[in-house]
C-alpha positions as CSV (number, residue, x, y, z in Angstrom):
1,M,22.1,131.2,82.6
2,A,25.5,129.3,82.9
3,T,26.3,126.7,80.1
4,R,27.4,123.3,81.5
5,F,30.2,121.5,79.7
6,R,29.8,117.7,79.5
7,L,32.9,115.7,78.9
8,P,32.4,112.9,76.4
9,R,32.5,109.6,78.0
10,A,35.0,108.3,75.5
11,A,37.6,110.9,76.5
12,I,37.6,109.9,80.3
13,P,40.1,107.0,79.9
14,L,42.5,109.1,77.9
15,L,42.4,111.9,80.5
16,L,43.1,109.4,83.3
17,L,46.1,107.9,81.4
18,L,47.5,111.4,80.8
19,S,47.0,112.3,84.4
20,A,48.8,109.2,85.6
21,A,51.7,109.9,83.2
22,S,52.2,113.4,84.4
23,A,52.1,112.4,88.1
24,R,54.8,109.7,87.5
25,A,58.2,111.3,87.8
26,A,60.1,108.5,86.2
27,D,59.5,105.1,84.4
28,I,62.0,102.4,85.7
29,L,62.5,99.4,83.6
30,P,64.6,96.8,85.3
31,D,66.6,93.7,84.1
32,Q,68.2,95.5,81.1
33,T,71.2,93.9,79.3
34,L,74.0,95.5,77.4
35,L,72.4,94.4,74.2
36,D,69.3,96.6,75.1
37,L,71.5,99.7,75.4
38,P,72.6,102.3,72.7
39,A,76.0,101.8,71.6
40,A,77.4,104.9,73.4
41,A,75.9,103.9,76.7
42,K,77.0,100.4,76.3
43,E,80.6,101.4,75.6
44,A,80.7,103.8,78.6
45,I,79.6,101.1,80.9
46,R,81.9,98.5,79.6
47,K,84.9,101.0,79.8
48,E,84.0,101.8,83.5
49,A,83.6,98.1,84.4
50,G,87.0,97.3,82.9
51,G,86.4,93.6,82.9
52,R,84.5,93.4,86.1
53,T,81.1,91.7,86.3
54,I,78.2,93.9,85.7
55,N,75.6,92.7,88.1
56,G,72.6,94.6,86.7
57,I,71.3,97.4,84.6
58,T,68.1,99.3,84.8
59,R,66.6,102.0,82.5
60,E,65.1,105.1,84.0
61,V,63.1,107.6,82.0
62,A,62.5,111.0,83.7
63,D,61.3,114.2,82.0
64,G,61.8,112.6,78.6
65,K,65.4,111.8,79.3
66,T,66.7,108.2,79.6
67,V,69.2,107.3,82.0
68,Y,70.9,103.8,82.3
69,K,72.1,102.7,85.9
70,A,74.5,99.9,86.2
71,T,75.9,98.0,89.3
72,I,79.5,96.8,88.8
73,A,81.0,94.1,91.1
74,Q,83.9,95.0,93.4
75,N,85.3,94.0,96.8
76,G,82.9,95.5,99.4
77,I,79.9,97.6,98.2
78,D,79.4,97.3,94.4
79,E,79.9,100.4,92.3
80,R,76.9,102.3,91.1
81,L,77.1,104.0,87.6
82,S,74.6,106.4,85.8
83,V,75.1,106.9,82.1
84,A,73.0,108.9,79.5
85,A,72.0,107.4,76.3
86,D,74.9,109.4,74.5
87,G,77.4,107.7,76.8
88,T,77.9,110.6,79.2
89,V,78.7,109.4,82.7
90,L,76.2,111.3,84.9
91,D,77.0,109.9,88.3
92,K,79.5,107.3,89.8
93,S,79.6,105.9,93.4
94,D,82.5,103.6,94.0
95,Y,82.3,103.7,97.9
96,K,86.1,103.8,97.9
97,A,86.4,105.2,101.5
98,V,84.0,102.6,103.0
99,N,85.5,99.6,101.1
100,D,89.0,100.6,102.1
101,A,88.1,101.0,105.7
102,T,86.4,97.6,105.6
103,A,89.5,96.0,104.0
104,N,91.8,97.6,106.6
105,A,89.8,96.3,109.3
106,K,89.9,92.8,107.9
107,R,93.6,93.0,107.5
108,T,94.1,94.3,111.1
109,G,91.9,91.5,112.4
110,S,93.7,88.8,110.4
111,A,97.1,90.1,111.6
112,A,95.9,90.1,115.3
113,W,94.5,86.6,114.9
114,E,97.9,85.3,113.4
115,K,99.7,87.0,116.3
116,T,97.3,85.3,118.8
117,K,97.9,81.9,117.2
118,E,101.7,82.5,117.3
119,V,101.7,83.3,121.0
120,S,99.5,80.4,121.7
121,K,101.7,78.1,119.8
122,S,104.8,79.4,121.7
123,A,103.0,79.0,125.1
124,W,101.9,75.5,124.3
125,Q,105.4,74.5,123.1
126,A,106.8,76.0,126.4
127,T,104.3,73.9,128.4
128,K,105.3,70.7,126.5
129,D,108.9,71.4,127.0
130,T,108.4,72.0,130.8
131,V,106.4,68.9,131.1
132,G,108.9,66.9,129.1
133,K,111.7,68.1,131.3
134,A,109.8,67.1,134.4
135,V,109.1,63.6,133.0
136,D,112.7,63.2,131.7
137,S,114.0,64.0,135.2
138,F,112.5,60.8,136.6
139,K,114.6,58.0,135.3
140,S,112.4,55.2,136.6
141,D,109.1,54.3,138.1
142,E,108.6,54.0,141.9
143,L,111.6,52.1,143.5
144,T,111.7,49.7,146.4
145,L,113.9,50.6,149.3
146,N,116.3,47.8,148.3
147,Q,116.9,49.5,145.0
148,V,118.2,52.7,146.6
149,P,121.9,52.9,147.2
150,E,123.2,52.3,150.6
151,K,123.9,55.9,151.8
152,P,120.6,57.6,150.8
153,R,118.7,54.4,151.9
154,A,120.2,54.7,155.4
155,T,119.1,58.3,155.6
156,L,115.6,57.5,154.4
157,E,115.3,54.6,156.9
158,K,116.6,56.9,159.8
159,E,114.1,59.6,158.9
160,A,111.1,57.2,158.6
161,G,111.9,55.3,161.7
162,L,109.0,52.8,162.2
163,D,106.8,54.7,159.8
164,R,106.1,53.5,156.2
165,L,108.1,54.8,153.2
166,T,106.3,55.2,149.9
167,D,106.7,56.7,146.5
168,I,110.4,56.3,146.4
169,R,111.8,57.8,143.1
170,V,115.1,58.8,141.8
171,K,115.6,62.2,140.0
172,D,118.7,63.2,137.9
173,V,119.7,66.7,138.3
174,D,122.9,67.8,136.3
175,G,124.2,64.2,136.4
176,K,123.6,63.8,140.1
177,H,121.0,61.4,141.6
178,T,118.6,62.7,144.1
179,Y,116.2,60.5,146.0
180,L,112.7,61.5,146.9
181,A,110.3,59.6,149.2
182,T,107.3,60.1,151.3
183,V,107.0,59.0,154.9
184,V,103.5,58.0,156.0
185,P,103.2,58.1,159.8
186,S,100.6,56.3,161.7
187,T,99.1,59.6,162.8
188,G,99.6,63.2,161.5
189,D,100.6,64.5,158.0
190,K,102.8,62.9,155.5
191,V,106.5,63.9,155.3
192,H,108.3,64.4,152.0
193,L,112.1,63.7,152.0
194,T,114.8,64.6,149.5
195,V,118.1,62.9,150.0
196,G,121.4,63.3,147.9
197,E,123.3,60.4,146.5
198,D,125.9,60.8,149.3
199,G,123.1,60.4,152.0
200,T,122.7,64.1,152.7
201,L,119.1,65.1,153.8
202,L,118.5,68.0,151.3
203,E,114.8,68.7,152.3
204,K,112.2,67.6,154.6
205,K,108.7,69.0,154.6
């Protein structure tokens, strides 16, 4: 007849605790500070940080060995550092390739933006200069026919005939006056005239 073994009830909680401890690979204790660390581990992290901000430290216990993991601030992705209790650096990830690529992309983008602004500025200045020259070329507002000198006035009157002359203006080109006017016929399209200061008909369209 087989003998049955009955586990004492008081031993059950202890067995459950041991089972949970063996099933757990590591015990992570977050929010450590440098003051909580052994002197050797503390010095190793400080040396690696080199004055940079230490954003966080966690303590991980696995297989009876304690490892301190620190996050150190830097441009881009923060550096990750793992240090043993005796100060040995077990692992370090500074993400240099990724951070360098990101920084280069930012510099390239910034340079392209500055170039775009410079081109836009030049284009805007050229536009202002063109408009300014066009405005400066007109020395006065619309003239009356009586304000036009005799020779160009005679040509304008001849071309207009019995039709109405409007929008008479004077334009200064290289020190010479040119007179522009529009003929408004009773029927048909308007005719635009350009007459030199000597009365020569320069353009009719």
